[in-house]
Every structure is written in structure tokens, then in C-alpha cells.
C-alpha positions, 0 to 999 in steps of 0.5 A: 133048391139051389141048382147046379151052376147056379149063381153064387151070392156071399153076404157078410155082416162083418165081425161087429159085436151088434147084430144087423138083423135088418140085412138078414131080414132083407136077404131072406125076403130076397131068398125066398123069391130066388131059392135057386141061387147059392147063398153064403151068409157070414152073419155073426151075431145076426140071425141066420137066413133060412135056406142059405149056407150060414156061418157065424164067423169064417176065417178071413182068408176063406172069407176073401176067397169066397168073395173072389168066387161069388158073382155077387158080394153083399156087405155091411158098411164097414171100411174093413170090408170095403177095402177088402173087397178093393183089394180083390178088385170087387165092387161090392153091394154095401148096405150101411147099418144105421144108428137108432136101432141097435145096429151101430153107435153112430152115423160113420157107415152112412157117411162113409158109404155115401162117399164111396158110392160117389167114387164108384167103389160100392154100389149102396142100398139104403132100402130093400127095394134098391138092394133088391134091384141091385141083385137082380141087375148084378146077376143078369148077363152083362152084354159083351162090350169091346172097349175101345183102345186105351179105355178102362172098361170099368164104370167109374173112371180113371180115379177108380182105376188108380185107387183100386191098384194101390196097395192096401195097408192093414191099419185100424179102421178109423185110420183107413177110414181117414186115408181112403176118403182123403185119397179118394177125394184128394183134398188133404194136400190141396187144402193146406197149400190154399191155406198157407197161400191165403195167409201169405208168407211166414203164416202158420197153418194149424 
């Protein structure tokens, strides 16, 4: 039974048309061991989690408001949800969908979440054990550490802070994914410059 003042976890399987029952099953296993936690699940076509507050689909603004309020946010590995959390300055736990079991048609979520985890924009859980560990550490009271003058108190470094401060544009996910990865890795401009220099004056860069 959820207690008053209990930790609040929001889970979203996104709005993708294919079910993500593996995420529901993992959250069911976790919630069975932590019934005191308030758990809200936007499950879409996936199965609900028994004992949680289940909704098939929430209005966009309402979901964002709940994510901003939550102690922990757990998402599928889509670019749209990750960028929404970036706009809220929330670092979510992300479980990528994997191809081969009806979750998604290719491995783009595996590739995308691996890159975002390297940058510190998400915490990636590829197994139930990783998800369980990340939830446990996220719900533990964090010790108060006074940062030194001029330091950023966010794990990750200046690059993460710069990315979080940039405005988010609402573009189709393929373009958002491409722009975010190029911006994060800083490779687009330097690659063109290096190619042009290596070919000499007057060379054409494809």
C-alpha cells in the first residue's frame, strides 16, 4: 500500500503503436517488492502494472507536469521522451526497446540510448538488474554536498549543462535524433573541415 509522502515514480512506455510488455513486467517485479512507492504508468498498448496508477495515454502537458513532480522518471528509449526530459532538466532512467520480440522494428533505441548515456543525459537500463539498481540508488536520499565556487553540481560536465540549456525544437524524431547526436558529439562541422583540408584548395566535399 502506498504511504503518504511516499516516493513518486513515473513510467512511460511512450506512444509507439507496438507494446512494450517487457517494461511492464520489469516494473511489476520491482513494484511487487516496493508497494509503498507511488507508481504511475502510462502504458499505451502495453499491459498495465498491477497496483500502480495505470493510464493508457495522458495529455502531453499533464505527463510533463507529472514527470517534473516525480522523484524518478522511467522511459522507453525514444528520442522524443529523452528530449522532453532534457527540457525539464530531468535525467531519466531509460529502458531501450530491442528488435526481435515485437517491441520495435530496428535497433535505433539501443544506439541512441548508448550515446545519450555516454553524455550523462540518461541512465540506461538494459537488464532488470540494472533497472532495479538505478531505481534503488535514485530513491535513496542524496547526501548534501556543497559544490566549490564555479562548479556545476550535475554529474557529467560542462557539455551536459550546455546541452540542457539549449532550447528544444519540436521536430520529427529522426531529425531530432540526428540533431541531438551531432550537437552532443560535435562532429558535423569538424568532419567537413577536416575533409576539405585533406583534399586541398578547390576540392569539393560531398
